[in-house]
Backbone as CSV, one residue per row, in Angstrom:
resi,resn,N_x,N_y,N_z,CA_x,CA_y,CA_z,C_x,C_y,C_z
1,UNK,176.489,112.076,62.473,176.758,112.466,63.441,177.715,110.986,64.300
2,UNK,178.357,111.053,65.078,179.228,109.662,65.267,178.353,108.505,65.535
3,UNK,177.070,108.362,66.214,175.963,107.508,66.552,175.324,107.081,65.111
4,UNK,175.570,107.635,63.933,174.701,107.451,62.866,175.967,106.661,61.901
5,UNK,177.113,106.760,62.487,178.433,106.445,61.278,179.001,104.838,61.754
6,UNK,178.526,104.343,63.647,178.525,103.437,63.817,177.491,102.137,63.815
7,UNK,177.984,100.886,63.845,176.574,99.595,64.030,176.227,99.665,65.437
8,UNK,174.947,99.421,65.809,175.100,98.997,66.879,175.846,97.651,67.451
9,UNK,175.997,97.991,68.743,176.606,96.886,69.850,175.983,96.003,70.492
10,UNK,174.877,97.651,71.280,174.057,96.692,72.720,173.331,97.688,72.343
11,UNK,172.011,96.949,72.483,170.542,98.058,72.903,169.925,97.539,73.893
12,UNK,169.464,98.563,75.161,169.105,98.078,76.053,167.863,98.572,76.269
13,UNK,166.533,97.961,76.213,164.856,98.631,76.238,164.791,97.957,77.899
14,UNK,163.799,98.987,78.057,162.616,98.865,79.341,163.730,98.523,80.619
15,UNK,164.720,98.377,81.129,165.570,97.925,82.064,165.286,98.142,83.326
16,UNK,164.759,97.273,84.167,164.001,97.534,85.192,164.865,96.874,86.576
17,UNK,165.179,97.655,87.412,165.723,96.618,88.677,165.218,97.453,90.369
18,UNK,164.488,96.760,91.204,163.879,97.228,91.971,163.843,96.271,93.500
19,UNK,164.328,96.709,94.733,164.616,96.468,95.767,163.513,96.318,96.723
20,UNK,163.190,95.034,97.399,161.966,95.565,98.513,162.398,95.914,99.661
21,UNK,161.649,96.922,100.349,162.214,97.713,101.415,161.363,96.883,102.433
22,UNK,162.255,96.252,103.845,161.414,95.381,104.702,162.275,95.958,106.194
23,UNK,161.350,95.976,107.174,161.140,96.147,108.309,160.605,94.932,109.534
24,UNK,160.554,95.477,110.509,160.098,94.401,111.512,160.633,93.341,112.154
25,UNK,160.095,92.084,112.945,160.711,91.137,113.133,160.489,90.288,111.986
26,UNK,159.601,90.701,111.137,159.309,89.345,110.500,159.403,89.911,109.106
27,UNK,160.170,90.948,108.898,160.718,91.284,107.815,159.746,91.742,106.171
28,UNK,158.529,91.810,106.919,157.244,92.466,105.884,157.956,93.767,105.198
29,UNK,157.127,93.179,103.921,157.886,94.004,102.821,156.990,95.501,103.084
30,UNK,157.351,96.658,103.083,156.738,98.116,103.309,156.627,99.205,102.029
31,UNK,157.553,98.591,100.343,157.395,99.365,100.029,158.383,98.572,98.836
32,UNK,159.099,99.476,97.647,160.090,98.887,96.616,161.030,100.243,96.546
33,UNK,161.902,99.920,95.904,162.731,100.988,95.501,163.213,100.521,94.450
34,UNK,163.071,101.387,93.384,163.196,101.654,92.261,164.596,101.760,91.584
35,UNK,165.690,100.835,91.590,167.072,101.175,91.257,167.339,101.741,89.666
36,UNK,166.450,101.380,89.017,166.887,101.103,87.436,165.219,101.103,86.953
37,UNK,164.739,102.580,86.672,163.480,102.050,86.475,162.891,102.586,84.682
38,UNK,162.927,101.437,83.845,162.581,101.563,82.452,163.596,102.433,81.783
39,UNK,164.687,101.999,82.135,165.453,102.738,81.299,166.361,101.957,79.638
40,UNK,166.443,102.974,78.846,166.454,102.166,77.278,167.577,103.209,76.779
41,UNK,168.534,102.698,75.978,169.484,102.986,75.387,170.197,102.412,74.743
42,UNK,170.805,103.142,73.415,171.677,101.778,72.424,173.240,102.119,72.376
43,UNK,173.733,101.349,72.754,175.498,101.914,72.447,175.748,101.207,71.135
44,UNK,176.909,102.462,70.594,177.381,101.762,69.094,178.655,101.585,69.620
45,UNK,178.926,100.385,68.066,180.279,99.734,68.331,181.481,100.643,68.140
46,UNK,182.194,100.533,69.024,183.782,101.269,69.237,183.170,102.732,69.999
47,UNK,182.277,102.512,70.203,181.872,103.985,71.196,181.994,104.226,72.270
48,UNK,181.919,105.115,73.096,182.587,105.218,74.350,181.146,106.083,74.727
49,UNK,180.302,104.908,75.674,178.826,105.880,76.019,179.162,106.433,77.529
50,UNK,179.189,107.474,77.755,178.975,108.138,79.306,177.441,107.885,79.988
51,UNK,177.808,107.671,81.130,176.451,107.483,82.301,176.994,107.910,83.519
52,UNK,176.255,109.525,83.438,176.281,110.513,84.486,175.425,110.848,85.299
53,UNK,175.696,111.425,86.492,174.435,111.557,87.936,174.826,111.496,89.472
54,UNK,174.346,112.291,89.946,175.079,111.791,91.526,174.557,110.663,92.091
55,UNK,175.310,110.331,93.286,175.478,108.939,93.538,174.409,108.446,93.936
56,UNK,173.715,107.754,93.797,172.564,106.602,94.294,171.767,106.967,92.999
57,UNK,171.894,107.216,91.735,170.825,107.830,90.708,170.694,106.099,90.025
58,UNK,171.519,105.462,90.130,171.547,104.178,89.112,172.221,103.885,88.384
59,UNK,173.707,104.321,88.392,174.550,104.176,87.527,175.064,103.051,87.321
60,UNK,175.763,102.567,88.608,176.586,101.531,88.930,175.329,99.925,88.694
61,UNK,174.237,99.921,89.264,173.529,98.976,88.993,172.830,99.005,87.745
62,UNK,173.297,99.708,87.057,172.877,99.538,85.362,173.763,99.113,84.731
63,UNK,175.014,99.574,85.023,176.314,98.682,84.612,176.154,97.112,84.617
64,UNK,176.119,96.832,86.318,176.152,95.473,86.450,175.013,94.354,86.340
65,UNK,173.506,94.835,85.450,172.919,94.578,85.551,172.972,94.069,83.635
66,UNK,173.843,94.673,82.834,174.418,94.623,81.799,175.313,93.838,81.712
67,UNK,175.788,93.328,82.447,176.874,92.598,82.468,176.373,91.274,83.328
68,UNK,174.929,91.235,83.777,174.222,90.110,84.647,174.958,90.041,85.974
69,UNK,175.971,90.858,86.387,176.082,90.416,88.047,174.808,90.550,88.653
70,UNK,173.740,91.137,88.563,173.204,91.321,88.920,171.521,91.067,87.955
71,UNK,170.682,90.557,88.279,169.521,90.054,87.360,168.297,91.190,87.603
72,UNK,167.964,91.595,86.426,166.880,92.772,86.273,165.600,92.139,86.554
73,UNK,164.843,92.775,87.145,163.702,92.548,87.200,162.514,92.792,85.559
74,UNK,163.243,92.983,84.809,162.232,93.192,83.728,163.090,94.176,82.545
75,UNK,162.861,93.963,81.542,163.305,94.633,80.129,164.339,93.181,79.471
76,UNK,165.050,94.311,78.376,165.912,93.309,77.742,167.248,94.151,77.163
77,UNK,168.071,93.070,77.437,169.582,93.402,76.915,170.224,92.762,76.155
78,UNK,170.120,93.571,74.310,169.998,92.814,73.330,171.353,92.904,72.566
79,UNK,172.413,91.786,72.783,173.836,92.025,72.149,173.746,91.408,70.810
80,UNK,174.247,92.594,69.790,174.275,92.676,68.664,175.748,92.048,67.896
81,UNK,176.814,92.007,68.651,178.050,92.015,68.098,178.460,90.412,68.181
82,UNK,177.076,89.550,67.257,177.416,88.294,66.881,176.692,87.769,65.995
83,UNK,177.433,87.042,64.703,176.802,86.441,63.557,175.328,86.388,63.756
84,UNK,174.282,86.634,62.691,173.260,86.281,62.827,172.001,87.008,63.941
85,UNK,170.920,87.061,64.547,170.283,87.697,64.667,170.639,87.965,66.307
86,UNK,170.198,89.232,66.902,170.912,89.603,68.080,170.745,88.234,68.922
87,UNK,171.444,88.596,70.080,170.762,87.857,71.514,170.667,88.496,72.272
88,UNK,169.168,88.343,73.187,168.989,88.821,74.687,169.758,88.157,75.579
89,UNK,170.432,88.732,76.466,171.360,88.052,77.370,170.320,88.224,78.815
90,UNK,169.341,88.449,78.584,168.491,88.433,79.908,167.548,87.326,80.006
91,UNK,167.532,86.345,78.828,166.868,85.149,78.360,167.927,84.023,78.988
92,UNK,168.854,84.164,78.808,170.299,83.208,79.020,170.056,82.909,80.188
93,UNK,170.568,81.512,80.412,170.896,80.619,81.725,172.076,80.904,82.022
94,UNK,172.718,80.459,83.328,173.556,80.974,83.049,175.151,80.152,82.648
95,UNK,174.498,79.001,82.291,175.209,78.286,81.498,175.619,78.494,80.225
96,UNK,174.633,79.088,79.443,174.718,80.124,78.142,175.185,81.085,78.171
97,UNK,175.372,81.564,79.637,175.746,82.958,79.352,177.420,83.371,79.029
98,UNK,178.069,81.673,79.914,179.231,81.846,79.554,180.148,82.419,78.572
99,UNK,179.768,82.378,77.564,180.619,82.310,76.500,180.770,83.842,76.491
100,UNK,179.433,84.987,76.708,179.621,86.281,76.323,180.367,87.054,77.773
101,UNK,180.751,86.378,78.796,181.067,86.715,79.712,182.747,86.923,79.597
102,UNK,183.499,86.657,78.555,184.337,86.461,78.285,184.426,87.808,77.311
103,UNK,183.322,87.929,76.454,183.437,89.523,75.679,183.132,90.569,76.628
104,UNK,182.735,90.314,77.924,182.136,91.980,78.344,182.530,91.588,79.784
105,UNK,183.637,92.953,80.380,184.254,93.278,81.357,183.965,94.034,81.750
106,UNK,184.477,94.267,83.493,184.320,95.603,84.146,185.520,95.712,84.642
107,UNK,185.334,97.266,84.778,187.161,98.122,85.379,186.039,98.237,86.638
108,UNK,186.474,98.514,87.928,185.984,98.539,89.245,186.171,99.949,89.555
109,UNK,185.643,100.538,90.536,185.699,102.257,91.033,187.467,101.892,92.329
110,UNK,187.455,101.420,92.694,188.450,101.339,93.571,189.480,100.394,93.682
111,UNK,190.425,100.705,93.294,191.852,99.875,93.242,192.131,99.291,93.980
112,UNK,191.745,99.556,95.112,192.330,99.183,96.293,191.655,97.609,97.013
113,UNK,190.268,98.134,96.865,189.524,96.881,97.211,189.380,96.074,96.476
114,UNK,189.529,96.229,95.069,188.706,95.354,93.792,190.006,94.438,93.599
115,UNK,191.328,94.509,94.493,192.315,93.890,93.949,192.799,92.566,95.545
116,UNK,192.571,90.964,94.806,192.924,90.693,96.147,194.706,90.578,97.069
117,UNK,194.542,91.048,98.021,196.155,91.241,98.428,196.925,89.810,98.883
118,UNK,196.093,89.049,98.945,196.860,87.471,98.553,196.975,86.929,97.350
119,UNK,196.740,88.161,96.662,196.932,87.301,95.128,198.130,88.249,94.349
120,UNK,198.988,87.382,93.700,200.311,88.222,92.862,199.216,88.782,91.839
121,UNK,200.270,89.528,91.051,199.582,89.940,89.751,199.452,89.353,88.876
122,UNK,200.337,88.412,88.429,199.923,87.122,87.565,198.546,86.579,87.930
123,UNK,198.335,86.004,89.040,197.102,85.880,89.512,195.888,86.319,89.464
124,UNK,196.110,87.472,89.574,194.865,89.039,89.234,194.720,88.955,87.914
125,UNK,195.529,89.340,87.287,195.458,88.997,85.600,194.993,88.527,84.846
126,UNK,195.670,86.964,84.994,195.080,85.647,85.108,193.948,85.250,85.201
127,UNK,193.512,85.529,86.230,192.499,85.335,86.365,191.398,84.950,85.587
128,UNK,190.844,86.025,84.898,189.481,85.801,83.455,190.077,84.551,82.577
129,UNK,191.100,84.386,82.603,192.049,83.403,81.428,190.886,81.637,81.879
130,UNK,191.578,82.016,83.535,191.100,80.439,83.752,189.985,80.345,83.935
131,UNK,188.999,80.881,84.357,187.714,80.763,84.803,187.064,79.489,83.296
132,UNK,186.951,78.608,84.013,186.068,77.750,83.609,186.704,76.955,81.824
133,UNK,187.798,77.272,81.749,188.673,76.619,81.145,190.276,76.339,81.547
134,UNK,190.864,75.610,80.720,192.151,75.397,81.246,192.936,75.903,79.761
135,UNK,194.523,76.320,80.385,195.012,77.443,79.278,196.538,76.971,79.792
136,UNK,197.440,76.422,78.626,199.024,76.154,78.903,199.665,77.199,79.899
137,UNK,200.626,76.990,80.510,201.395,78.431,81.099,201.790,78.878,80.638
138,UNK,202.633,78.321,79.234,203.567,78.960,79.000,202.196,80.401,77.664
139,UNK,201.549,79.947,77.557,200.398,80.957,76.621,200.164,81.690,77.825
140,UNK,199.099,81.103,78.847,199.309,82.139,80.357,199.928,83.199,80.404
141,UNK,201.272,82.983,80.516,202.287,83.968,81.097,202.417,85.133,80.083
142,UNK,201.993,84.508,78.876,202.917,85.566,77.278,201.333,86.541,77.273
143,UNK,199.927,85.847,77.855,199.078,86.569,77.336,199.154,87.542,78.440
144,UNK,199.429,87.216,80.225,199.478,88.467,81.222,200.854,89.479,81.027
145,UNK,201.484,88.836,79.973,202.873,90.140,79.789,202.267,90.819,78.939
146,UNK,201.317,90.811,77.915,200.703,91.507,76.578,199.809,92.030,77.577
147,UNK,199.178,91.622,78.280,198.168,92.607,78.722,198.746,93.821,79.947
148,UNK,199.796,93.474,80.277,200.652,94.402,81.458,201.489,95.318,80.220
149,UNK,201.689,95.074,79.347,202.828,96.145,78.490,201.615,96.753,78.235
150,UNK,199.946,96.478,77.519,198.915,97.502,76.997,199.409,98.570,78.033
151,UNK,199.335,97.774,79.335,198.452,99.168,80.416,200.567,99.998,80.780
152,UNK,201.089,99.845,80.116,202.539,100.404,80.463,203.150,100.114,81.884
153,UNK,203.006,98.771,82.423,203.570,98.212,83.199,204.468,96.908,82.885
154,UNK,205.284,96.920,83.459,206.497,95.909,82.944,206.176,94.613,83.908
155,UNK,206.403,93.650,82.223,205.858,92.159,82.898,206.764,91.755,84.279
156,UNK,207.716,92.098,84.310,208.690,91.195,85.561,208.001,92.019,86.756
157,UNK,206.486,93.007,86.616,206.176,93.170,87.659,205.104,91.595,88.331
158,UNK,204.798,90.896,87.350,203.841,90.043,87.683,203.441,89.477,88.726
159,UNK,205.301,89.185,89.686,205.279,88.339,90.426,205.151,89.073,92.108
160,UNK,204.692,89.823,91.885,204.141,91.060,93.383,203.041,91.040,93.328
161,UNK,203.012,91.232,94.862,201.374,91.774,95.251,201.078,93.264,95.072
162,UNK,199.419,92.938,95.534,198.995,94.827,95.276,199.924,95.775,96.087
163,UNK,199.997,95.265,97.467,200.226,96.626,98.125,201.524,96.947,97.705
164,UNK,202.689,96.326,97.023,203.646,97.592,96.374,203.291,98.369,95.256
165,UNK,202.325,98.415,95.084,201.811,99.731,94.080,201.222,100.674,94.486
166,UNK,201.506,101.607,93.774,200.254,102.957,93.694,199.463,102.708,93.409
167,UNK,198.322,103.726,93.918,196.592,103.440,93.540,196.652,103.446,91.680
168,UNK,197.365,104.665,91.337,197.250,104.479,89.620,198.141,103.297,89.082
169,UNK,198.934,102.833,89.632,199.540,101.651,89.192,198.708,100.195,89.329
170,UNK,197.747,100.382,90.931,196.475,99.521,91.044,195.532,99.361,89.851
171,UNK,195.108,100.570,89.596,193.925,100.511,88.622,194.466,100.265,87.404
172,UNK,195.671,100.248,86.944,196.195,99.692,85.474,196.048,98.654,85.661
173,UNK,196.517,97.804,86.231,196.041,96.336,86.564,194.886,95.891,86.708
174,UNK,194.331,96.704,87.507,192.531,96.318,86.880,192.309,96.538,85.545
175,UNK,192.629,97.582,84.792,192.533,97.474,83.558,193.001,96.367,82.983
176,UNK,194.065,95.933,82.954,195.027,94.644,82.210,193.787,93.449,82.788
177,UNK,193.273,93.661,83.703,192.357,91.990,84.225,191.444,92.331,82.896
178,UNK,190.700,93.190,82.655,189.613,93.773,82.730,189.844,93.331,80.421
179,UNK,191.030,93.403,80.418,191.613,93.446,78.826,192.252,92.007,78.488
180,UNK,192.592,91.263,79.360,192.998,89.830,79.253,192.267,89.039,78.452
181,UNK,190.931,88.601,78.533,190.056,88.369,77.365,189.641,88.658,76.219
182,UNK,190.486,89.932,75.891,190.289,90.554,74.583,188.081,90.534,74.532
183,UNK,187.890,91.565,75.607,186.477,91.775,75.235,186.175,92.488,74.396
184,UNK,184.866,92.188,74.252,184.135,93.458,73.038,183.305,94.536,73.896
185,UNK,182.683,94.659,74.474,182.602,95.814,75.651,182.847,95.486,77.627
186,UNK,183.595,96.800,77.780,184.277,97.139,78.727,182.799,98.358,79.590
187,UNK,182.882,97.895,80.578,181.811,98.879,82.135,183.042,99.353,82.643
188,UNK,183.161,100.606,82.553,184.309,101.314,83.419,183.687,102.263,84.673
189,UNK,183.786,102.002,85.789,182.630,102.149,86.909,183.186,102.821,87.318
190,UNK,183.127,104.666,87.293,184.051,105.628,87.929,185.622,105.401,88.129
191,UNK,186.126,104.853,86.901,187.552,104.465,86.914,188.671,105.227,87.834
192,UNK,188.344,106.952,87.970,189.377,107.109,88.199,189.151,108.241,89.272
193,UNK,187.597,108.012,89.919,187.386,108.615,91.019,187.858,108.858,92.516
194,UNK,188.869,107.284,92.854,189.511,107.322,94.071,190.955,107.417,93.426
195,UNK,191.177,108.324,92.425,192.603,108.321,92.231,192.962,110.017,92.672
196,UNK,194.732,110.247,92.501,194.639,111.534,92.595,194.390,112.334,91.066
197,UNK,194.138,113.546,91.568,193.953,114.359,90.332,194.820,114.121,89.277
198,UNK,195.855,114.108,89.493,197.589,114.225,88.776,197.678,112.690,88.063
199,UNK,197.067,111.796,88.670,196.726,110.267,88.130,195.624,110.271,87.355
200,UNK,194.966,110.485,87.531,193.267,110.702,86.637,193.273,110.828,85.368
201,UNK,194.353,112.027,85.004,194.448,111.962,83.660,195.444,110.844,82.750
202,UNK,196.045,110.612,83.646,196.965,109.389,82.884,196.098,108.419,82.600
203,UNK,195.131,107.801,83.746,194.533,106.755,83.368,193.598,106.675,82.436
204,UNK,192.751,108.242,81.954,191.693,108.896,81.132,192.423,108.552,79.666
205,UNK,193.428,108.882,79.686,194.236,108.870,78.340,194.618,107.641,77.772
206,UNK,194.844,106.713,78.999,195.195,105.003,78.368,194.297,104.382,77.604
207,UNK,192.684,104.516,78.973,191.511,104.015,78.409,191.220,104.496,76.985
208,UNK,191.509,105.937,76.416,191.257,105.957,75.450,192.211,105.861,74.251
209,UNK,193.568,105.420,74.722,194.123,105.160,73.696,193.839,103.679,73.672
210,UNK,193.590,102.694,74.829,193.296,101.445,74.208,192.101,101.120,74.097
211,UNK,191.210,101.963,73.548,189.345,102.022,73.560,189.917,102.328,71.858
212,UNK,190.959,103.281,71.199,191.277,103.182,69.791,192.121,102.226,69.154
213,UNK,192.871,101.341,70.391,193.686,100.733,69.387,192.991,99.058,69.164
214,UNK,191.949,99.122,70.333,191.535,97.284,70.043,189.873,97.843,69.634
215,UNK,189.906,98.653,69.423,188.210,99.258,68.796,187.212,98.585,70.079
216,UNK,187.554,99.165,71.266,186.672,98.512,72.190,185.519,99.368,72.862
217,UNK,183.895,98.810,72.968,183.053,99.654,73.012,183.296,99.982,74.424
218,UNK,182.840,100.714,74.984,183.078,101.110,76.717,181.680,101.731,77.192
219,UNK,181.172,101.412,78.293,180.626,102.109,78.817,180.760,102.684,80.262
220,UNK,181.364,103.697,80.190,181.714,105.264,81.312,181.184,105.244,82.287
221,UNK,181.166,105.013,83.603,179.888,105.631,83.960,181.010,106.461,85.528
222,UNK,180.307,107.778,85.361,180.716,108.681,86.133,180.181,109.738,86.800
223,UNK,180.473,110.691,87.741,179.576,111.954,88.419,179.992,112.897,88.040
224,UNK,181.447,113.366,87.110,181.916,114.492,87.262,181.884,114.655,85.280
225,UNK,180.910,115.946,85.508,180.990,116.154,83.813,182.265,116.712,82.910
226,UNK,183.036,116.879,84.137,184.330,117.290,83.171,184.848,116.025,82.678
227,UNK,185.080,114.844,83.356,185.605,113.410,83.130,184.884,112.985,81.853
228,UNK,183.634,113.531,81.972,182.659,112.941,80.697,183.484,113.655,79.748
229,UNK,182.777,114.871,79.601,183.378,115.825,78.341,184.877,115.356,77.581
230,UNK,185.801,114.874,78.517,187.222,114.423,77.914,187.014,113.514,77.215
231,UNK,186.636,112.349,77.405,186.847,111.082,77.183,185.199,110.108,76.340
232,UNK,184.513,110.595,76.516,182.718,110.022,76.178,182.322,111.092,74.923
233,UNK,181.901,109.980,73.764,181.313,109.989,72.527,180.089,110.503,72.867
234,UNK,178.876,109.805,73.731,177.858,110.238,73.902,177.472,110.326,75.344
235,UNK,176.056,111.001,75.912,176.110,111.121,77.571,174.731,111.090,77.515
236,UNK,175.034,109.910,78.665,172.817,109.934,79.618,173.158,110.188,80.687
237,UNK,172.225,111.299,80.567,172.232,111.509,82.486,171.130,110.823,83.096
238,UNK,170.991,110.348,84.076,170.601,109.497,84.938,170.001,110.056,85.967
239,UNK,168.426,110.363,86.598,168.411,110.497,87.685,167.446,109.784,88.273
240,UNK,167.603,109.098,89.626,166.429,108.304,90.337,166.378,107.197,89.729
241,UNK,167.140,106.936,88.900,166.744,105.235,88.205,166.485,105.607,86.596
242,UNK,166.112,106.723,86.411,165.763,106.723,84.868,166.600,107.740,83.974
243,UNK,166.689,108.037,82.890,167.622,108.148,82.046,166.470,109.400,81.518
244,UNK,166.970,111.185,82.066,166.352,112.129,81.222,167.091,113.196,80.129
245,UNK,168.241,112.705,80.116,168.915,113.118,78.858,169.681,112.435,78.264
246,UNK,170.105,112.480,76.748,170.802,111.119,76.332,171.136,112.252,74.785
247,UNK,172.249,112.546,74.651,172.412,113.212,73.666,174.493,113.109,73.168
248,UNK,174.456,113.288,71.848,176.150,113.271,71.307,176.838,114.240,72.291
249,UNK,177.747,113.828,72.661,178.591,114.870,73.829,178.505,116.612,72.649
250,UNK,179.084,116.617,72.007,179.019,117.944,71.766,177.579,118.512,71.826
251,UNK,176.706,118.193,71.349,175.171,118.956,71.352,174.989,119.382,72.848
252,UNK,175.394,118.009,73.830,175.061,118.040,75.104,175.572,119.282,75.849
253,UNK,176.843,119.402,75.401,177.803,120.904,76.118,177.850,121.983,75.643
254,UNK,177.114,121.716,74.277,176.785,123.233,73.821,175.597,123.434,74.184
255,UNK,174.314,122.543,74.572,173.151,123.100,75.037,172.349,122.445,76.033
256,UNK,172.912,121.778,76.887,172.072,120.870,78.012,170.360,121.345,77.843
257,UNK,169.604,120.347,77.801,168.044,120.624,77.785,167.396,119.831,78.810
258,UNK,167.696,119.672,80.200,167.163,119.266,81.018,167.502,120.219,82.441
259,UNK,166.624,120.062,83.160,167.034,121.099,84.953,168.030,120.787,85.335
260,UNK,167.938,119.204,85.417,169.174,118.483,86.148,170.481,118.002,85.239
261,UNK,170.556,118.137,84.116,171.650,118.543,83.874,172.105,119.911,83.600
262,UNK,171.519,120.994,84.076,171.596,122.345,83.867,172.036,122.529,85.336
263,UNK,171.767,121.857,86.512,172.254,121.882,87.438,173.557,121.091,87.599
264,UNK,173.797,120.134,86.973,175.273,119.335,87.214,175.926,120.113,86.445
265,UNK,176.249,120.864,85.506,176.684,121.804,84.582,177.151,122.819,86.049
266,UNK,175.925,123.453,87.030,176.619,124.149,87.717,177.130,124.010,88.739
267,UNK,177.539,122.840,88.953,177.955,122.060,90.364,179.546,122.045,89.766
268,UNK,180.181,122.129,88.806,181.594,122.145,87.924,181.918,123.499,88.027
269,UNK,182.630,124.079,88.531,183.050,125.571,88.308,183.509,125.438,87.171
270,UNK,184.351,124.750,86.138,185.612,124.950,84.974,184.406,124.640,84.216
271,UNK,183.350,124.259,84.172,181.992,124.716,83.213,180.933,125.345,82.687
272,UNK,180.372,125.886,84.175,179.735,127.146,84.361,180.661,128.499,83.968
273,UNK,179.599,129.054,83.266,179.942,130.558,83.240,178.487,131.764,83.395
274,UNK,178.507,131.218,84.649,177.396,132.186,84.739,177.051,131.803,86.334
275,UNK,176.399,132.241,87.189,176.406,132.647,88.854,175.356,131.639,88.961
276,UNK,175.492,130.537,89.490,174.493,129.601,90.160,173.505,130.177,90.490
277,UNK,172.119,129.237,89.971,170.960,129.396,89.672,170.639,129.397,91.819
278,UNK,170.154,130.676,91.989,169.347,130.259,93.432,168.317,129.527,93.407
279,UNK,167.604,129.505,92.166,166.400,128.871,92.484,166.835,126.903,92.698
280,UNK,167.861,127.199,92.331,168.605,125.221,91.863,168.969,124.682,93.528
281,UNK,169.606,126.011,94.459,169.777,125.665,95.620,168.536,125.355,96.770
282,UNK,167.877,125.442,96.285,166.647,125.423,97.284,165.799,123.917,96.804
283,UNK,165.474,123.627,98.402,164.950,122.364,97.574,165.648,121.399,97.546
284,UNK,166.508,120.721,97.832,167.037,119.894,96.975,166.696,118.348,97.848
285,UNK,165.466,117.977,97.727,164.909,116.871,98.491,164.974,115.786,97.392
286,UNK,165.587,114.511,98.086,165.592,113.724,96.400,165.168,112.480,97.095
287,UNK,163.775,113.254,96.607,162.568,111.616,97.432,161.293,112.063,96.765
288,UNK,161.703,110.698,95.300,160.188,110.415,94.417,159.031,110.738,95.407
289,UNK,158.450,110.433,96.559,157.374,110.453,97.336,156.829,112.042,97.498
290,UNK,157.570,112.925,96.885,156.750,114.566,96.927,155.873,114.271,96.085
291,UNK,156.685,113.692,94.569,155.597,113.586,93.556,155.296,112.565,92.777
292,UNK,154.870,111.555,93.577,155.085,110.048,92.697,154.345,110.295,91.456
293,UNK,153.385,110.641,90.929,152.400,110.435,89.765,153.202,111.269,88.427
294,UNK,153.895,112.564,89.227,154.642,113.034,87.926,155.844,113.424,88.016
295,UNK,156.634,114.092,87.616,158.262,114.537,87.398,158.760,114.293,88.380
296,UNK,159.740,113.486,88.656,161.015,113.203,89.712,161.512,114.290,90.224
297,UNK,161.857,114.765,89.179,162.869,115.806,89.625,161.855,117.071,90.456
298,UNK,160.468,117.264,90.089,159.648,118.176,90.387,160.093,119.309,91.299
299,UNK,160.533,118.715,92.382,160.697,119.718,94.093,162.022,120.197,93.693
300,UNK,162.923,119.771,92.635,164.238,120.019,92.924,164.390,121.524,91.509
301,UNK,163.203,121.854,90.693,163.195,122.434,89.374,162.850,123.728,89.506
302,UNK,163.258,124.664,88.874,163.341,125.867,88.737,162.082,126.142,87.719
303,UNK,161.741,125.101,86.753,160.956,125.394,85.786,159.597,125.073,85.689
304,UNK,159.038,124.405,86.898,158.337,123.437,86.974,157.058,124.312,86.871
305,UNK,155.707,123.604,86.580,154.529,124.360,86.161,153.448,122.998,86.938
306,UNK,152.151,123.357,86.501,151.011,122.079,87.364,151.441,120.645,86.346
307,UNK,151.333,121.027,84.847,151.925,119.347,84.481,152.948,118.645,84.595
308,UNK,154.221,119.057,85.405,154.696,118.648,85.527,154.563,117.641,87.154
309,UNK,153.692,118.020,87.674,152.892,117.531,89.024,152.367,116.232,88.718
310,UNK,151.755,116.673,87.308,150.336,115.815,87.119,150.876,114.516,86.227
311,UNK,151.878,114.676,85.383,151.824,114.024,84.315,153.750,114.112,84.289
312,UNK,153.983,112.622,84.026,155.907,112.343,84.135,156.502,112.374,82.628
313,UNK,157.285,113.192,82.479,158.108,113.030,80.910,158.561,111.849,80.536
314,UNK,158.257,112.382,79.245,159.168,110.506,78.335,159.824,111.303,77.789
315,UNK,161.079,110.172,77.878,162.419,110.758,76.965,161.915,110.678,75.364
316,UNK,161.832,111.824,74.912,161.244,112.158,73.356,162.485,112.758,72.786
317,UNK,162.641,112.843,71.560,163.695,113.728,70.729,163.541,115.176,70.489
318,UNK,164.251,116.168,70.794,164.058,117.319,70.759,164.943,118.039,69.403
319,UNK,165.692,117.130,69.121,166.455,117.322,67.636,167.328,116.462,67.686
320,UNK,167.788,116.426,66.034,168.671,114.886,65.995,170.008,114.373,66.831
321,UNK,169.932,113.101,67.396,170.682,113.320,68.041,170.668,113.508,70.103
322,UNK,169.655,114.063,69.991,169.239,114.717,71.478,167.681,114.215,71.747
323,UNK,168.091,113.783,72.845,166.627,112.915,73.552,166.642,113.968,75.022
324,UNK,165.113,114.325,75.690,164.829,114.992,76.707,163.756,114.212,77.422
325,UNK,163.492,114.165,78.760,162.585,113.921,79.165,162.391,114.862,80.167
326,UNK,161.214,115.916,79.632,160.914,117.130,80.143,160.014,117.821,79.499
327,UNK,159.348,118.382,79.778,157.831,119.164,79.099,158.218,120.690,78.867
328,UNK,159.313,121.277,79.071,159.810,122.539,79.249,160.912,122.809,78.982
329,UNK,161.361,121.514,78.231,162.774,121.658,77.650,163.272,122.873,76.957
330,UNK,162.632,123.577,76.204,162.515,125.033,75.764,162.903,126.045,76.676
331,UNK,162.558,126.035,77.542,162.578,127.013,78.623,164.201,127.436,79.193
332,UNK,164.846,126.005,79.050,166.505,126.799,79.413,166.951,127.041,78.714
333,UNK,168.087,128.152,78.882,168.343,129.199,78.263,170.301,128.437,77.964
334,UNK,170.151,127.624,78.333,171.237,126.944,77.769,172.570,127.149,78.796
335,UNK,173.802,126.747,78.666,175.137,126.866,79.198,176.102,128.236,78.599
């Protein structure tokens, strides 16, 4: 399988991020929210790793933790694309992180808010090049022109401002900005969700072409399984800050093994081939306090039993290349 043919690029181990809940005049802490809760997975070199789930499940937070845009509360981020021993990015100071920031870039969700309207395309795309170092103007413009050519934009456009472009063109500018430093890893945070359907396919095809041509490793964050099926090699399903299923794309779309994955399939008309389960339409309570010691999906699951309330399932291998966090994954009928 794909995951066995590629070397490791990135290994995430027990990554955690929590936020304090405060209230009152003195901002007293009343609890914590676990945005990312003990997340572990491996990304292979040259792979497109898909991270999928509902809004608020912790996908974007996970991507920003990997890039050290946010600081994790715990866990390790092991970078393997370096000579010698892997580097734990969580143990590096901001100064020592600078060389790695050139190797890791991000494509943002909203092409309208991610571009500064007061900057030209040349300034926007070239900004990562000038971060922390000087570069000759001739080389600077040549690198920007190459990046724009990569994303199918004319270099003559580099003196224009973002308001002169459509949404799809703006996202291409954002992609060019992410590629300008020739990174090894790109985190794409729902890069097509804010675009028209007709433009989404163009951007997805462009990302696939660039990934193949440049041998990029990509973490692709999305909430749409149709998009994940189109572009990703490995699929990881996230729910309330935890991974509940990780599988090769073919295995996942042939036989989803977690009840939450089954529910995601039911939500996409083009993927389901049976009537939506009545059981899944009830008790849509997205609240981990309903079952704090057991499975977080307990209140929404049609397969729940007493064990689910008492004991939280761990992510385990149910077949080669397929890991599921469910006590009764064999109960699922498949899609």
